[in-house]
PQR file with spaces between the fields and no chain letter, atoms N, CA, C, O and H, PARSE charges and radii, in Angstrom:
ATOM       1  N    UNK     1     -87.311 -101.660  129.456 -0.4000 1.5000
ATOM       2  CA   UNK     1     -87.904 -101.627  130.886 -0.0000 2.0000
ATOM       3  C    UNK     1     -87.931 -100.150  131.671  0.5500 1.7000
ATOM       4  O    UNK     1     -87.044  -99.315  131.493 -0.5500 1.4000
ATOM       5  N    UNK     2     -88.955  -99.961  132.474 -0.4000 1.5000
ATOM       6  CA   UNK     2     -89.194  -98.756  132.994 -0.0000 2.0000
ATOM       7  C    UNK     2     -88.432  -98.804  134.203  0.5500 1.7000
ATOM       8  O    UNK     2     -88.211  -99.793  134.903 -0.5500 1.4000
ATOM       9  H    UNK     2     -89.676 -100.639  132.618  0.4000 1.0000
ATOM      10  N    UNK     3     -87.968  -97.349  134.407 -0.4000 1.5000
ATOM      11  CA   UNK     3     -87.112  -97.432  135.665 -0.0000 2.0000
ATOM      12  C    UNK     3     -87.671  -97.500  136.863  0.5500 1.7000
ATOM      13  O    UNK     3     -87.005  -97.398  137.893 -0.5500 1.4000
ATOM      14  H    UNK     3     -88.148  -96.546  133.839  0.4000 1.0000
ATOM      15  N    UNK     4     -88.914  -97.676  136.849 -0.4000 1.5000
ATOM      16  CA   UNK     4     -90.205  -97.754  138.108 -0.0000 2.0000
ATOM      17  C    UNK     4     -90.543  -99.273  138.421  0.5500 1.7000
ATOM      18  O    UNK     4     -91.192  -99.728  139.363 -0.5500 1.4000
ATOM      19  H    UNK     4     -89.456  -97.759  136.013  0.4000 1.0000
ATOM      20  N    UNK     5     -89.819 -100.039  137.194 -0.4000 1.5000
ATOM      21  CA   UNK     5     -90.654 -101.546  137.443 -0.0000 2.0000
ATOM      22  C    UNK     5     -89.879 -102.152  138.656  0.5500 1.7000
ATOM      23  O    UNK     5     -90.385 -103.233  138.957 -0.5500 1.4000
ATOM      24  H    UNK     5     -89.291  -99.669  136.429  0.4000 1.0000
ATOM      25  N    UNK     6     -88.766 -101.802  139.494 -0.4000 1.5000
ATOM      26  CA   UNK     6     -88.716 -102.346  140.774 -0.0000 2.0000
ATOM      27  C    UNK     6     -89.461 -101.928  141.684  0.5500 1.7000
ATOM      28  O    UNK     6     -89.756 -102.607  142.668 -0.5500 1.4000
ATOM      29  H    UNK     6     -88.355 -100.924  139.250  0.4000 1.0000
ATOM      30  N    UNK     7     -89.887 -100.678  141.459 -0.4000 1.5000
ATOM      31  CA   UNK     7     -90.732 -100.344  142.549 -0.0000 2.0000
ATOM      32  C    UNK     7     -92.210 -100.836  142.316  0.5500 1.7000
ATOM      33  O    UNK     7     -92.823 -101.416  143.212 -0.5500 1.4000
ATOM      34  H    UNK     7     -89.647 -100.126  140.660  0.4000 1.0000
ATOM      35  N    UNK     8     -92.708 -100.608  141.199 -0.4000 1.5000
ATOM      36  CA   UNK     8     -93.873 -101.269  140.925 -0.0000 2.0000
ATOM      37  C    UNK     8     -94.310 -102.773  141.441  0.5500 1.7000
ATOM      38  O    UNK     8     -95.327 -103.100  142.053 -0.5500 1.4000
ATOM      39  H    UNK     8     -92.211 -100.136  140.470  0.4000 1.0000
ATOM      40  N    UNK     9     -93.158 -103.615  140.972 -0.4000 1.5000
ATOM      41  CA   UNK     9     -93.147 -104.989  141.560 -0.0000 2.0000
ATOM      42  C    UNK     9     -93.098 -105.075  143.091  0.5500 1.7000
ATOM      43  O    UNK     9     -93.895 -105.845  143.626 -0.5500 1.4000
ATOM      44  H    UNK     9     -92.331 -103.350  140.475  0.4000 1.0000
ATOM      45  N    UNK    10     -92.205 -104.333  143.894 -0.4000 1.5000
ATOM      46  CA   UNK    10     -92.434 -104.095  145.409 -0.0000 2.0000
ATOM      47  C    UNK    10     -93.790 -103.537  145.837  0.5500 1.7000
ATOM      48  O    UNK    10     -94.294 -103.959  146.878 -0.5500 1.4000
ATOM      49  H    UNK    10     -91.557 -103.707  143.459  0.4000 1.0000
ATOM      50  N    UNK    11     -94.375 -102.670  145.145 -0.4000 1.5000
ATOM      51  CA   UNK    11     -95.916 -102.420  145.753 -0.0000 2.0000
ATOM      52  C    UNK    11     -96.787 -103.109  145.251  0.5500 1.7000
ATOM      53  O    UNK    11     -97.918 -103.025  145.729 -0.5500 1.4000
ATOM      54  H    UNK    11     -93.966 -102.326  144.299  0.4000 1.0000
ATOM      55  N    UNK    12     -96.563 -103.901  144.263 -0.4000 1.5000
ATOM      56  CA   UNK    12     -97.852 -105.430  143.864 -0.0000 2.0000
ATOM      57  C    UNK    12     -97.385 -106.231  144.868  0.5500 1.7000
ATOM      58  O    UNK    12     -98.286 -106.811  145.474 -0.5500 1.4000
ATOM      59  H    UNK    12     -95.644 -103.969  143.876  0.4000 1.0000
ATOM      60  N    UNK    13     -96.079 -106.492  145.309 -0.4000 1.5000
ATOM      61  CA   UNK    13     -95.991 -107.528  146.306 -0.0000 2.0000
ATOM      62  C    UNK    13     -96.345 -107.044  147.578  0.5500 1.7000
ATOM      63  O    UNK    13     -96.903 -107.955  148.191 -0.5500 1.4000
ATOM      64  H    UNK    13     -95.347 -106.020  144.817  0.4000 1.0000
ATOM      65  N    UNK    14     -96.267 -105.982  148.269 -0.4000 1.5000
ATOM      66  CA   UNK    14     -96.817 -105.396  149.549 -0.0000 2.0000
ATOM      67  C    UNK    14     -98.469 -105.558  149.654  0.5500 1.7000
ATOM      68  O    UNK    14     -99.180 -106.100  150.501 -0.5500 1.4000
ATOM      69  H    UNK    14     -95.814 -105.243  147.771  0.4000 1.0000
ATOM      70  N    UNK    15     -98.751 -104.884  148.479 -0.4000 1.5000
ATOM      71  CA   UNK    15    -100.328 -104.844  148.432 -0.0000 2.0000
ATOM      72  C    UNK    15    -100.705 -106.337  148.310  0.5500 1.7000
ATOM      73  O    UNK    15    -101.840 -106.518  148.749 -0.5500 1.4000
ATOM      74  H    UNK    15     -98.174 -104.444  147.792  0.4000 1.0000
ATOM      75  N    UNK    16    -100.245 -107.221  147.954 -0.4000 1.5000
ATOM      76  CA   UNK    16    -100.800 -108.535  147.765 -0.0000 2.0000
ATOM      77  C    UNK    16    -100.447 -109.295  149.211  0.5500 1.7000
ATOM      78  O    UNK    16    -101.175 -110.183  149.656 -0.5500 1.4000
ATOM      79  H    UNK    16     -99.322 -107.074  147.597  0.4000 1.0000
ATOM      80  N    UNK    17     -99.485 -108.927  149.750 -0.4000 1.5000
ATOM      81  CA   UNK    17     -99.117 -109.243  151.172 -0.0000 2.0000
ATOM      82  C    UNK    17     -99.957 -108.599  152.514  0.5500 1.7000
ATOM      83  O    UNK    17     -99.992 -109.078  153.647 -0.5500 1.4000
ATOM      84  H    UNK    17     -98.894 -108.206  149.389  0.4000 1.0000
ATOM      85  N    UNK    18    -100.654 -107.298  151.991 -0.4000 1.5000
ATOM      86  CA   UNK    18    -101.422 -106.490  152.799 -0.0000 2.0000
ATOM      87  C    UNK    18    -102.737 -106.347  152.117  0.5500 1.7000
ATOM      88  O    UNK    18    -102.951 -105.212  151.690 -0.5500 1.4000
ATOM      89  H    UNK    18    -100.625 -106.910  151.070  0.4000 1.0000
ATOM      90  N    UNK    19    -103.607 -107.175  151.927 -0.4000 1.5000
ATOM      91  CA   UNK    19    -104.752 -107.053  151.123 -0.0000 2.0000
ATOM      92  C    UNK    19    -105.463 -105.917  151.786  0.5500 1.7000
ATOM      93  O    UNK    19    -105.578 -104.855  151.175 -0.5500 1.4000
ATOM      94  H    UNK    19    -103.433 -108.097  152.273  0.4000 1.0000
ATOM      95  N    UNK    20    -105.967 -106.067  153.042 -0.4000 1.5000
ATOM      96  CA   UNK    20    -106.852 -104.965  153.642 -0.0000 2.0000
ATOM      97  C    UNK    20    -106.073 -103.291  153.506  0.5500 1.7000
ATOM      98  O    UNK    20    -106.628 -102.298  153.036 -0.5500 1.4000
ATOM      99  H    UNK    20    -105.873 -106.930  153.539  0.4000 1.0000
ATOM     100  N    UNK    21    -104.841 -103.354  153.993 -0.4000 1.5000
ATOM     101  CA   UNK    21    -104.704 -101.975  153.943 -0.0000 2.0000
ATOM     102  C    UNK    21    -104.447 -101.329  152.388  0.5500 1.7000
ATOM     103  O    UNK    21    -104.377 -100.128  152.125 -0.5500 1.4000
ATOM     104  H    UNK    21    -104.390 -104.161  154.374  0.4000 1.0000
ATOM     105  N    UNK    22    -104.312 -102.600  151.316 -0.4000 1.5000
ATOM     106  CA   UNK    22    -104.056 -101.872  149.860 -0.0000 2.0000
ATOM     107  C    UNK    22    -105.721 -101.631  149.359  0.5500 1.7000
ATOM     108  O    UNK    22    -106.066 -100.764  148.557 -0.5500 1.4000
ATOM     109  H    UNK    22    -104.369 -103.575  151.529  0.4000 1.0000
ATOM     110  N    UNK    23    -106.655 -102.627  150.042 -0.4000 1.5000
ATOM     111  CA   UNK    23    -107.964 -102.257  149.666 -0.0000 2.0000
ATOM     112  C    UNK    23    -108.495 -100.828  150.293  0.5500 1.7000
ATOM     113  O    UNK    23    -109.317 -100.166  149.659 -0.5500 1.4000
ATOM     114  H    UNK    23    -106.374 -103.332  150.693  0.4000 1.0000
ATOM     115  N    UNK    24    -108.047 -100.433  151.420 -0.4000 1.5000
ATOM     116  CA   UNK    24    -108.370  -99.254  151.940 -0.0000 2.0000
ATOM     117  C    UNK    24    -107.772  -98.065  151.371  0.5500 1.7000
ATOM     118  O    UNK    24    -108.408  -97.014  151.292 -0.5500 1.4000
ATOM     119  H    UNK    24    -107.379 -100.971  151.934  0.4000 1.0000
ATOM     120  N    UNK    25    -106.254  -98.217  150.861 -0.4000 1.5000
ATOM     121  CA   UNK    25    -105.968  -97.166  150.148 -0.0000 2.0000
ATOM     122  C    UNK    25    -106.438  -97.150  148.733  0.5500 1.7000
ATOM     123  O    UNK    25    -106.296  -96.089  148.125 -0.5500 1.4000
ATOM     124  H    UNK    25    -105.737  -99.071  150.925  0.4000 1.0000
ATOM     125  N    UNK    26    -106.922  -98.062  148.178 -0.4000 1.5000
ATOM     126  CA   UNK    26    -107.480  -98.270  146.826 -0.0000 2.0000
ATOM     127  C    UNK    26    -108.871  -97.665  146.713  0.5500 1.7000
ATOM     128  O    UNK    26    -109.293  -96.958  145.799 -0.5500 1.4000
ATOM     129  H    UNK    26    -107.037  -98.923  148.671  0.4000 1.0000
ATOM     130  N    UNK    27    -109.514  -98.075  147.817 -0.4000 1.5000
ATOM     131  CA   UNK    27    -110.853  -97.182  148.033 -0.0000 2.0000
ATOM     132  C    UNK    27    -110.860  -95.407  148.288  0.5500 1.7000
ATOM     133  O    UNK    27    -111.478  -94.476  147.774 -0.5500 1.4000
ATOM     134  H    UNK    27    -109.171  -98.650  148.560  0.4000 1.0000
ATOM     135  N    UNK    28    -109.786  -95.535  149.401 -0.4000 1.5000
ATOM     136  CA   UNK    28    -109.743  -93.844  149.517 -0.0000 2.0000
ATOM     137  C    UNK    28    -109.168  -93.216  148.089  0.5500 1.7000
ATOM     138  O    UNK    28    -109.177  -91.995  147.937 -0.5500 1.4000
ATOM     139  H    UNK    28    -109.284  -96.292  149.819  0.4000 1.0000
ATOM     140  N    UNK    29    -108.794  -93.873  147.317 -0.4000 1.5000
ATOM     141  CA   UNK    29    -107.926  -93.088  146.276 -0.0000 2.0000
ATOM     142  C    UNK    29    -109.138  -92.943  145.176  0.5500 1.7000
ATOM     143  O    UNK    29    -109.370  -91.817  144.734 -0.5500 1.4000
ATOM     144  H    UNK    29    -108.787  -94.865  147.441  0.4000 1.0000
ATOM     145  N    UNK    30    -109.877  -94.012  144.749 -0.4000 1.5000
ATOM     146  CA   UNK    30    -110.972  -93.980  144.088 -0.0000 2.0000
ATOM     147  C    UNK    30    -112.183  -92.837  144.514  0.5500 1.7000
ATOM     148  O    UNK    30    -112.842  -92.294  143.626 -0.5500 1.4000
ATOM     149  H    UNK    30    -109.689  -94.926  145.109  0.4000 1.0000
ATOM     150  N    UNK    31    -112.380  -92.564  145.806 -0.4000 1.5000
ATOM     151  CA   UNK    31    -113.300  -91.892  146.582 -0.0000 2.0000
ATOM     152  C    UNK    31    -112.679  -90.492  146.197  0.5500 1.7000
ATOM     153  O    UNK    31    -113.408  -89.694  145.607 -0.5500 1.4000
ATOM     154  H    UNK    31    -111.845  -93.004  146.527  0.4000 1.0000
ATOM     155  N    UNK    32    -111.521  -90.183  146.461 -0.4000 1.5000
ATOM     156  CA   UNK    32    -110.798  -88.837  146.137 -0.0000 2.0000
ATOM     157  C    UNK    32    -110.608  -88.589  144.726  0.5500 1.7000
ATOM     158  O    UNK    32    -110.574  -87.390  144.450 -0.5500 1.4000
ATOM     159  H    UNK    32    -110.928  -90.831  146.940  0.4000 1.0000
ATOM     160  N    UNK    33    -110.505  -89.213  143.967 -0.4000 1.5000
ATOM     161  CA   UNK    33    -110.804  -89.384  142.283 -0.0000 2.0000
ATOM     162  C    UNK    33    -112.168  -88.855  141.936  0.5500 1.7000
ATOM     163  O    UNK    33    -112.380  -87.954  141.125 -0.5500 1.4000
ATOM     164  H    UNK    33    -110.533  -90.187  144.190  0.4000 1.0000
ATOM     165  N    UNK    34    -113.013  -89.466  142.588 -0.4000 1.5000
ATOM     166  CA   UNK    34    -114.502  -89.190  142.420 -0.0000 2.0000
ATOM     167  C    UNK    34    -114.984  -87.740  143.050  0.5500 1.7000
ATOM     168  O    UNK    34    -115.951  -87.049  142.732 -0.5500 1.4000
ATOM     169  H    UNK    34    -112.840  -90.198  143.247  0.4000 1.0000
ATOM     170  N    UNK    35    -114.305  -87.594  143.723 -0.4000 1.5000
ATOM     171  CA   UNK    35    -114.940  -85.959  144.455 -0.0000 2.0000
ATOM     172  C    UNK    35    -114.242  -85.056  143.711  0.5500 1.7000
ATOM     173  O    UNK    35    -114.863  -84.074  143.305 -0.5500 1.4000
ATOM     174  H    UNK    35    -113.519  -88.155  143.982  0.4000 1.0000
ATOM     175  N    UNK    36    -112.937  -85.189  143.407 -0.4000 1.5000
ATOM     176  CA   UNK    36    -112.304  -84.315  142.954 -0.0000 2.0000
ATOM     177  C    UNK    36    -112.878  -84.035  141.098  0.5500 1.7000
ATOM     178  O    UNK    36    -112.795  -83.000  140.436 -0.5500 1.4000
ATOM     179  H    UNK    36    -112.433  -85.987  143.736  0.4000 1.0000
ATOM     180  N    UNK    37    -113.302  -85.066  140.794 -0.4000 1.5000
ATOM     181  CA   UNK    37    -113.821  -84.786  139.327 -0.0000 2.0000
ATOM     182  C    UNK    37    -115.402  -84.389  139.502  0.5500 1.7000
ATOM     183  O    UNK    37    -116.067  -83.933  138.571 -0.5500 1.4000
ATOM     184  H    UNK    37    -113.369  -85.907  141.331  0.4000 1.0000
ATOM     185  N    UNK    38    -115.747  -84.546  140.391 -0.4000 1.5000
ATOM     186  CA   UNK    38    -117.272  -84.086  140.527 -0.0000 2.0000
ATOM     187  C    UNK    38    -118.203  -85.195  139.975  0.5500 1.7000
ATOM     188  O    UNK    38    -119.272  -85.050  139.382 -0.5500 1.4000
ATOM     189  H    UNK    38    -115.206  -84.916  141.147  0.4000 1.0000
ATOM     190  N    UNK    39    -117.430  -86.553  140.367 -0.4000 1.5000
ATOM     191  CA   UNK    39    -118.189  -87.609  139.924 -0.0000 2.0000
ATOM     192  C    UNK    39    -118.462  -87.761  138.619  0.5500 1.7000
ATOM     193  O    UNK    39    -119.441  -88.463  138.365 -0.5500 1.4000
ATOM     194  H    UNK    39    -116.562  -86.671  140.849  0.4000 1.0000
ATOM     195  N    UNK    40    -117.749  -87.207  137.546 -0.4000 1.5000
ATOM     196  CA   UNK    40    -118.050  -87.009  136.299 -0.0000 2.0000
ATOM     197  C    UNK    40    -117.584  -88.353  135.463  0.5500 1.7000
ATOM     198  O    UNK    40    -117.910  -88.698  134.327 -0.5500 1.4000
ATOM     199  H    UNK    40    -116.954  -86.636  137.753  0.4000 1.0000
ATOM     200  N    UNK    41    -116.693  -89.008  136.434 -0.4000 1.5000
ATOM     201  CA   UNK    41    -116.119  -90.172  135.436 -0.0000 2.0000
ATOM     202  C    UNK    41    -116.036  -91.429  136.590  0.5500 1.7000
ATOM     203  O    UNK    41    -115.078  -92.135  136.907 -0.5500 1.4000
ATOM     204  H    UNK    41    -116.428  -88.728  137.357  0.4000 1.0000
ATOM     205  N    UNK    42    -117.330  -91.410  137.043 -0.4000 1.5000
ATOM     206  CA   UNK    42    -117.746  -92.396  138.170 -0.0000 2.0000
ATOM     207  C    UNK    42    -117.480  -93.769  137.799  0.5500 1.7000
ATOM     208  O    UNK    42    -116.698  -94.470  138.442 -0.5500 1.4000
ATOM     209  H    UNK    42    -118.108  -90.837  136.786  0.4000 1.0000
ATOM     210  N    UNK    43    -118.242  -94.257  136.560 -0.4000 1.5000
ATOM     211  CA   UNK    43    -117.969  -95.686  135.933 -0.0000 2.0000
ATOM     212  C    UNK    43    -116.558  -95.761  135.514  0.5500 1.7000
ATOM     213  O    UNK    43    -116.045  -96.841  135.807 -0.5500 1.4000
ATOM     214  H    UNK    43    -118.877  -93.687  136.038  0.4000 1.0000
ATOM     215  N    UNK    44    -115.819  -94.964  134.940 -0.4000 1.5000
ATOM     216  CA   UNK    44    -114.441  -95.257  134.715 -0.0000 2.0000
ATOM     217  C    UNK    44    -113.391  -95.466  135.680  0.5500 1.7000
ATOM     218  O    UNK    44    -112.323  -96.055  135.515 -0.5500 1.4000
ATOM     219  H    UNK    44    -116.236  -94.087  134.702  0.4000 1.0000
ATOM     220  N    UNK    45    -114.014  -94.687  137.101 -0.4000 1.5000
ATOM     221  CA   UNK    45    -112.984  -94.626  138.311 -0.0000 2.0000
ATOM     222  C    UNK    45    -113.562  -96.199  138.765  0.5500 1.7000
ATOM     223  O    UNK    45    -112.742  -97.050  139.109 -0.5500 1.4000
ATOM     224  H    UNK    45    -114.882  -94.208  137.235  0.4000 1.0000
ATOM     225  N    UNK    46    -114.778  -96.453  138.739 -0.4000 1.5000
ATOM     226  CA   UNK    46    -115.142  -97.914  139.618 -0.0000 2.0000
ATOM     227  C    UNK    46    -114.581  -98.865  138.881  0.5500 1.7000
ATOM     228  O    UNK    46    -114.348  -99.902  139.503 -0.5500 1.4000
ATOM     229  H    UNK    46    -115.444  -95.761  138.459  0.4000 1.0000
ATOM     230  N    UNK    47    -114.166  -98.846  137.287 -0.4000 1.5000
ATOM     231  CA   UNK    47    -113.709  -99.769  136.462 -0.0000 2.0000
ATOM     232  C    UNK    47    -112.218  -99.904  136.705  0.5500 1.7000
ATOM     233  O    UNK    47    -111.673 -101.007  136.739 -0.5500 1.4000
ATOM     234  H    UNK    47    -114.355  -98.004  136.782  0.4000 1.0000
ATOM     235  N    UNK    48    -111.699  -98.993  136.839 -0.4000 1.5000
ATOM     236  CA   UNK    48    -110.304  -99.002  137.113 -0.0000 2.0000
ATOM     237  C    UNK    48    -110.028  -99.557  138.606  0.5500 1.7000
ATOM     238  O    UNK    48    -109.095 -100.333  138.815 -0.5500 1.4000
ATOM     239  H    UNK    48    -112.141  -98.096  136.811  0.4000 1.0000
ATOM     240  N    UNK    49    -110.675  -99.226  139.374 -0.4000 1.5000
ATOM     241  CA   UNK    49    -110.883 -100.084  140.629 -0.0000 2.0000
ATOM     242  C    UNK    49    -111.007 -101.711  140.782  0.5500 1.7000
ATOM     243  O    UNK    49    -110.500 -102.460  141.617 -0.5500 1.4000
ATOM     244  H    UNK    49    -111.433  -98.595  139.205  0.4000 1.0000
ATOM     245  N    UNK    50    -111.675 -101.923  139.916 -0.4000 1.5000
ATOM     246  CA   UNK    50    -111.984 -103.169  139.920 -0.0000 2.0000
ATOM     247  C    UNK    50    -110.876 -103.873  139.152  0.5500 1.7000
ATOM     248  O    UNK    50    -110.555 -104.982  139.579 -0.5500 1.4000
ATOM     249  H    UNK    50    -112.087 -101.314  139.238  0.4000 1.0000
ATOM     250  N    UNK    51    -110.187 -103.356  137.992 -0.4000 1.5000
ATOM     251  CA   UNK    51    -109.099 -103.865  137.571 -0.0000 2.0000
ATOM     252  C    UNK    51    -108.040 -104.169  138.368  0.5500 1.7000
ATOM     253  O    UNK    51    -107.500 -105.260  138.554 -0.5500 1.4000
ATOM     254  H    UNK    51    -110.447 -102.454  137.645  0.4000 1.0000
ATOM     255  N    UNK    52    -107.794 -103.092  138.824 -0.4000 1.5000
ATOM     256  CA   UNK    52    -106.827 -103.183  140.044 -0.0000 2.0000
ATOM     257  C    UNK    52    -106.810 -104.307  141.270  0.5500 1.7000
ATOM     258  O    UNK    52    -105.863 -104.998  141.647 -0.5500 1.4000
ATOM     259  H    UNK    52    -108.232 -102.206  138.674  0.4000 1.0000
ATOM     260  N    UNK    53    -108.362 -104.249  141.831 -0.4000 1.5000
ATOM     261  CA   UNK    53    -108.579 -105.314  142.479 -0.0000 2.0000
ATOM     262  C    UNK    53    -108.560 -106.921  141.947  0.5500 1.7000
ATOM     263  O    UNK    53    -108.195 -107.921  142.566 -0.5500 1.4000
ATOM     264  H    UNK    53    -109.131 -103.688  141.524  0.4000 1.0000
ATOM     265  N    UNK    54    -108.922 -106.838  141.007 -0.4000 1.5000
ATOM     266  CA   UNK    54    -109.069 -108.255  140.077 -0.0000 2.0000
ATOM     267  C    UNK    54    -107.283 -108.551  140.037  0.5500 1.7000
ATOM     268  O    UNK    54    -106.835 -109.650  140.364 -0.5500 1.4000
ATOM     269  H    UNK    54    -109.219 -106.026  140.504  0.4000 1.0000
ATOM     270  N    UNK    55    -106.505 -107.558  139.652 -0.4000 1.5000
ATOM     271  CA   UNK    55    -105.020 -107.931  139.578 -0.0000 2.0000
ATOM     272  C    UNK    55    -104.440 -108.576  140.753  0.5500 1.7000
ATOM     273  O    UNK    55    -103.662 -109.529  140.764 -0.5500 1.4000
ATOM     274  H    UNK    55    -106.869 -106.665  139.386  0.4000 1.0000
ATOM     275  N    UNK    56    -104.969 -107.867  141.834 -0.4000 1.5000
ATOM     276  CA   UNK    56    -104.492 -107.978  143.147 -0.0000 2.0000
ATOM     277  C    UNK    56    -104.736 -109.414  143.795  0.5500 1.7000
ATOM     278  O    UNK    56    -104.063 -110.013  144.634 -0.5500 1.4000
ATOM     279  H    UNK    56    -105.601 -107.092  141.825  0.4000 1.0000
ATOM     280  N    UNK    57    -106.056 -109.821  143.059 -0.4000 1.5000
ATOM     281  CA   UNK    57    -106.426 -111.109  143.836 -0.0000 2.0000
ATOM     282  C    UNK    57    -107.724 -110.918  144.149  0.5500 1.7000
ATOM     283  O    UNK    57    -108.217 -111.874  144.747 -0.5500 1.4000
ATOM     284  H    UNK    57    -106.603 -109.334  142.378  0.4000 1.0000
ATOM     285  N    UNK    58    -108.605 -109.803  143.901 -0.4000 1.5000
ATOM     286  CA   UNK    58    -110.031 -109.909  143.887 -0.0000 2.0000
ATOM     287  C    UNK    58    -110.692 -109.439  145.186  0.5500 1.7000
ATOM     288  O    UNK    58    -111.904 -109.558  145.365 -0.5500 1.4000
ATOM     289  H    UNK    58    -108.204 -109.026  143.415  0.4000 1.0000
ATOM     290  N    UNK    59    -109.834 -108.883  146.116 -0.4000 1.5000
ATOM     291  CA   UNK    59    -110.402 -108.184  147.730 -0.0000 2.0000
ATOM     292  C    UNK    59    -111.412 -107.445  147.143  0.5500 1.7000
ATOM     293  O    UNK    59    -111.338 -106.949  146.019 -0.5500 1.4000
ATOM     294  H    UNK    59    -108.849 -108.786  145.970  0.4000 1.0000
ATOM     295  N    UNK    60    -112.545 -107.353  148.043 -0.4000 1.5000
ATOM     296  CA   UNK    60    -113.586 -106.609  147.632 -0.0000 2.0000
ATOM     297  C    UNK    60    -114.060 -106.259  146.370  0.5500 1.7000
ATOM     298  O    UNK    60    -113.750 -105.281  145.690 -0.5500 1.4000
ATOM     299  H    UNK    60    -112.605 -107.756  148.956  0.4000 1.0000
ATOM     300  N    UNK    61    -114.956 -107.287  146.095 -0.4000 1.5000
ATOM     301  CA   UNK    61    -115.696 -107.271  144.893 -0.0000 2.0000
ATOM     302  C    UNK    61    -116.767 -106.483  144.845  0.5500 1.7000
ATOM     303  O    UNK    61    -117.469 -106.396  143.837 -0.5500 1.4000
ATOM     304  H    UNK    61    -115.208 -108.082  146.647  0.4000 1.0000
ATOM     305  N    UNK    62    -116.970 -105.880  145.866 -0.4000 1.5000
ATOM     306  CA   UNK    62    -118.460 -105.189  145.807 -0.0000 2.0000
ATOM     307  C    UNK    62    -118.277 -103.931  145.222  0.5500 1.7000
ATOM     308  O    UNK    62    -117.713 -103.868  144.130 -0.5500 1.4000
ATOM     309  H    UNK    62    -116.399 -105.951  146.684  0.4000 1.0000
ATOM     310  N    UNK    63    -118.785 -102.631  145.950 -0.4000 1.5000
ATOM     311  CA   UNK    63    -119.204 -101.521  145.421 -0.0000 2.0000
ATOM     312  C    UNK    63    -117.802 -100.578  145.312  0.5500 1.7000
ATOM     313  O    UNK    63    -117.993  -99.375  145.129 -0.5500 1.4000
ATOM     314  H    UNK    63    -119.244 -102.683  146.837  0.4000 1.0000
ATOM     315  N    UNK    64    -116.752 -100.934  145.388 -0.4000 1.5000
ATOM     316  CA   UNK    64    -115.476 -100.272  145.394 -0.0000 2.0000
ATOM     317  C    UNK    64    -115.513  -98.961  146.575  0.5500 1.7000
ATOM     318  O    UNK    64    -115.238  -97.785  146.341 -0.5500 1.4000
ATOM     319  H    UNK    64    -116.596 -101.911  145.536  0.4000 1.0000
ATOM     320  N    UNK    65    -115.925  -99.535  147.852 -0.4000 1.5000
ATOM     321  CA   UNK    65    -116.017  -98.347  148.728 -0.0000 2.0000
ATOM     322  C    UNK    65    -117.025  -97.477  148.745  0.5500 1.7000
ATOM     323  O    UNK    65    -117.137  -96.619  149.622 -0.5500 1.4000
ATOM     324  H    UNK    65    -116.149 -100.491  148.042  0.4000 1.0000
ATOM     325  N    UNK    66    -117.826  -97.625  147.794 -0.4000 1.5000
ATOM     326  CA   UNK    66    -119.147  -97.023  147.910 -0.0000 2.0000
ATOM     327  C    UNK    66    -120.309  -97.103  148.976  0.5500 1.7000
ATOM     328  O    UNK    66    -121.375  -97.599  148.612 -0.5500 1.4000
ATOM     329  H    UNK    66    -117.735  -98.322  147.082  0.4000 1.0000
ATOM     330  N    UNK    67    -120.187  -96.702  150.107 -0.4000 1.5000
ATOM     331  CA   UNK    67    -120.808  -97.021  151.065 -0.0000 2.0000
ATOM     332  C    UNK    67    -120.864  -96.642  152.250  0.5500 1.7000
ATOM     333  O    UNK    67    -121.636  -97.189  153.037 -0.5500 1.4000
ATOM     334  H    UNK    67    -119.321  -96.299  150.403  0.4000 1.0000
């Protein structure tokens, strides 16, 4: 078991309890990653963002903050 599993569980719980804030943070992280990589990995970043959103219950199934 990872030494961070407790933090991971707590973060997941908080994200599920506060989906709007979690979605904003996830969108910001994806935009940051796109910007820092020069959009070279846009499809991978969007895929990862979608996977996290799905895992957290499906908030913002749209463009992943692009817009």
